[in-house]
Steps between C-alpha positions, in 0.01 A plus 500: 500500500794735541536538125130580466518752784797666332322531166196651669725747682668604175164540330372724779821703490459562129159654570648750748515862382838646411659722764617852428784665683275769641285244686788369711530645848814337647840374396373143495262591219664793324597488136732798539802436718791725590838325467864602499490455121207738459122498533375174352156450346381141477192334356247221542392273217203273448688173539598585858259774612605477864871549430690827462777468243796736468709398202835637393610700804868596459711407802833617355628733234513354151835313474603668176826642368742552792260314734522184289679220692489716815309447829142632490447863595184583702223650289448870561146635529408568139144613556176312423535141373221332304543140618245346266707278269768238532856623466736338251711214628874549531711402199453131430731238356239286329578198286311420184535127574169345608452407864219332689399845621506680166322209334236401754496740798558855376320644805817442702695740274498879497199654329631824358799690373846565638711806564813607679278748686336229709548557873134494600274323747134401487299525822177304553288588805144419610226758457324405822776359723410276789709717729766767518873440454475195275783247448701551184659260249790645300532264203822443300419341160708218358649468156850363543636855541459535123124542452187571702322794652194632678252441216442125475138389474526204739676716760258789548353494854176694444277190524660394828457845655150526354403199709680571829516883524765438763843559348704706254737376229787698347655353184825639361707528190876480545783512249596172335781337299765747381321802643455356848804275527772638271789356704713781363832587657411869518143461627315413817405133516148357500313827457190292425511377859546859617184589308313246713632660818386839370147360458498374859609842624244679280225272630603562860481875443171504308281198570318659794340743255342201323373352827792264560714446807872569443570289809316202354663432163641179353726461196384225264659375180486210258787335308755777437281707730531229764879500466487879528304475824772265622776743412302776671483303824879456504578855388296695756495287816496807725281726287250265340194734515265208424383254767502179299630344178338267245691315226306296245731267301834668555782523752773756571773248421417524130754736347576520131844658510794556726623849570796635306439340161414796280527309172137528389482877547834562329413264216173682441679834525730393220205400283336843528807719455610542862792260505861571593419752775582502868223410745371856538511576130334171414213569738446856379499385139249223573271751674465683169412201278133466407321256732337309215840451340643359821200272548509376141874433488511325837193286421624390159864439584640168620425364845830624642326834550269476799408738777374393839573558871856465624621409847652834588453422871319831537163448333532125441710242677683189388484303824166544667549205735792673669293815540223294656748350743619846602156655527559723195147457369163650577354336809142498373274209403522382141267299275693293245393227263498353152274321256479132417577536130729804485696382198210450257514862389876522453714461193415340170172313529320218326122525487472134595662531844779621726858397426760388752700816428200712597452295815864543598490876445198532726666287766837673494387858445195510727409200715840423648612857577166566670524186714863572591414852613208375709713235669778749569253744653366229729852401600576852621163558662316729257121479460406358161180370344546249217247419232487269198241581234366203301193634319436387143211710374418499130393866486855594605708215351314407180705186433483238778876439515570869572335462840624701799770669301699811582264793580182291489410577863480874432154508334359335812667752729404803291150366441527507120483127431145502359536791258658367181433130432162429645374500854680318776394183675368505855830349616697774326290770670548330835878486451511862385301629796705296745839611366390863483383480861835361618701764311276775637520361853880504473501860378268602784731356767813313386592419859210255540430183303278575197135392521225476239215596733338161448700299751830452310826612666827484307787412740861608467723260311660227709698224331354151518157634599185554296556875494535554126172622352423314179239682296254341253600135528277193529183713475591688819582868484754466781666222696808478720770287342857378544663464157865457406631663184473166324138460608425856399652441157304180455176672594525712184149530358160338489447547872181704495164402362625539143673164451747407230612160384860552395759747623876511512636323806863551610718203428707329765808629322397864492391490863781290641585776745188716521618700798805627314292742293756485220486379140807411301344609170378840618669693223357266238152507647492877490734580213254745350387720786256687281294185453436470870196610696457875547567471872821303484686592184803659662533258790656226292842618386637607836382272775865476603457126550825323421434165335702280271396528140265223397737414214814528712787273403627301797828314533571242768795515737481133594502151354137392444578130500689519828203659676210316339368374834606798712216614730575867442564476128262794440737720704813415299677798342411643162607817322237719336679615185224728368339717766637851556387771739598856593681617810288503815327834544508663846224375726387551856595237755424457868658218698253268671710531812346843553171324581647262758484504878860538615451214750379268221248327728325314219819355354714437809261449792374165382368253758556192285777293666606376157603851395867579546657841436880512514754777453768352275765760597489804728473756216355328195267209431189352665358152442138377532372146531133410527364806316376480139558803280204400285266536799615837633240770541565845358569624853763230544652583161533862605681392817718268293601794279609688810690199635683457168601866512632459855671161465609521137399144410224274635501127423192277511539122515265217395293717270235401244584815302656320204183294449230769515536590133636791300198723547491484879878532517477810285218648708701445817788695351275775364373567849839650585541705182525515123681196359824544312559338161864421436622658176724208399458207739329165462145473627214258551296445185194725510630698798761758407502624860642167625879524467633147463780362718642192333835327530537153358730315261275590206523873571803542281539875543515485880719191495750663264501814712591305809773307323664821375511688831668432831194625691145595402405610850417871513279693738253723318160663510283392208470733198601802708532702179121546490380853570279347768702191596360195677350495843403148608613188313343156546711195412413133515686195371300226331795261487775509763851349475572217741743737668638844423347769284419719800423873483675763708381846602698785647360799687562829323374679810778343705748574222413869524504506881854354511643789299683784674313825547705700243439236233129493585477876459681482167281223361172652615538781249596282202322308228628199308414392149321165466496378142309232315708541184763231577224248569330581170830493310585158644156370408536617140849349485351166603225527239220579744204726432501831689139581579563857611778746429737531799477788746728675747416661833705713735391381846603638841784287635331511839125454471243536776241226537151652462350295786774448758703813430820291511795609291654237273772485237353466152785383280594163356771371264247368252348830392673791679761642264622832636441771758368817344730800540816309598802424287521145374775393739315647799176338396658159444677505837189592697278253318746217560502590869121491512474178301714323760277605791318167530573384854142487632361203311249219516520184291182303434502134403217415265257225596193363330227765526722792602404855399722801569383862492748786523521875473735610221525846655686380811666174392721356230493131413685232308459141398772272641643305208652213695368187329583323176250596234605198288446248778144369471520351850529848646178592328335792324469852642183645352253762616359841427494842654229764499633851546295806591603850405524759776531874535754730341793490746535793735819564693598708800351851508272412209773422246306346210574265215558665162530366148 
């Protein structure tokens, strides 16, 4: 009956007389509103006679000429504004290739023209509000940061407000593609995101005049808009203005480019006559080129030209998990979710059904980042409400296999689902009313669980509980569910009352590791970004996910026949001879030790009599027995990070770690930081982050090396040439020699403390060069593939640990080549002195099931090559290490790394 009641209500509303401005007596009903932009005159139309509409209100000066590529400038009062027609959308980068949306669902696309003069908002407010100071939605449209705007037929809220009379919606335009995200060396970054902030500020300053409450606003976005909402929450944690956040099908971790690569802008500049100039000249020249010319050239050039948000760590951040851990995010409730069939609208499509490539794009670009953000928020104690939309309604998705695709929930939320392809079913009306009620309840008071007014309460997300709201599944508009990513992906479509017989189902191969949220063939699946859905086009090329190429050539570093029955054959070393990747861009890092209780009560105060904790030496090394790494809670992991920092190396015996599988091993490492990929070393097939440790008679390179040198023992810190060198390393051996093959660690803290005061003072002001060039040169000499060009870093010789504050020497003979500022003879003499400072040591004998974790910032380590590699009776030494990258080293008095 709800559908019938709605139709009757609409019919009655259409019979209502039109309202003139002169008949309105208060700000809740007025059609003339004073704003900081000028006096605005709105209108009422016959399709929503109880809704005041104010279209095309400028919130910033037109971003033309010298204001192009610059942050938005507040709009000055320009006198009366006739807000009776939709403004043009911002400049679009629209492909002529057909998509599911352009072919079947045009109502999701913009419905009007485009212009560079586009910084406008539309305000929708009730004519007869249910009360004063109404809650306000500020909506950020999607479009992949390349298309989209405030005039999209499915995303106009007048029908929703017509029914409730209890809220206000503000919908914005913001600059897109080149004009919003130029990534130019001479320009501000991410001005499109700054446009969004300007809208929030404008709404705060003006919404009361429309009957809204500036203290009761939420920021809501979908797809690129959802990612924007995420960036907003991390950018303004202490000045959020809004009281809650909503992200439909998008997460802040989705970034298309890394900061500092200005290639696209400079390439385009060269194509339009602005090449060969310095950064300032290039920018000024590009500000004078006709906007249509820029749009046409950038749209029709090759895919190497793309413009989207960059992680400048000012308006968008590369490592949101670290910011969560440090409280550098808005502490307000957040609704986040995704749809069951996100990928159906992406990429090249076949009218007969969804392809695996489309499925994978939806999983990797939307579903997985959303789930990861939700889980991270729960881990650090932030209020989050998760949903999963499963509706498959034929008047929205005209082909059954399209189902609950990207954006398909929006017509139900905006109340436009019945307008364009026939009336909606009773179930569709019920779902629409219920979702609208929950969104409105959240906007009214984000600090309490949303309710629908009919007995439904939506609880905060808690893992392993039925707290996820699944909408429009199994003929129920809402139900609490617990679904893994795999289960969510397998739900796909056909879950509402509109059933289908055949849909794409993920294969066991494609979903072997569903929680990893990564696809090896990403670049192939999205090779033509302009053929993707309008809300995702620019997400594809820059997800910054490092995966081996699907067609990568692999070479073995072992004898296959010799290891045919080896239990850990899948972990034997291979060399990827195809994949390449750029140098690691700067990223934010926060050590988990910051989150730990200094007493470590959860890790050390264990009542189990089988647990043994032993100090291996007074200054370095602690050993655990009876504690499984795979079963540690996050709180215990945080305390472990602190213990590793304090003791240098922590050894766990009798572990199941080597048998829990690559994915769980990887996730354990990722908890402590971003994983390093070795630029030249052997790795585990399918896991570039797993650096292989292998010494056997069939490893000819290592065997020859040992036979040609008197000693191969050398204390070092792994890949210290990185700009942000390793923090924690995790090493386990899968096969252990019958005797020998131990590993030794030395304390670099103790090495520093044993120096005389004058030498300490000298070293504390010096940097030393750490170089990866010799390693790369040796690899090329031996015929190995170098996956990344080598780098150098000038690190403080004495670095300060970010958690403990301890000072430690940070030099090693493997990678430290010279002391900056000293003559060669002086540098060599001091380095040799420091290299010999290895008295405070611990030596660990490997046993079955041993795992060692150490802090590269305060220790150096070496393998002990004391057994005969050719003697099969002494056995094979084989394992892998997972290395996390840490912070940029900081020395005494703030001395920083340079490069």
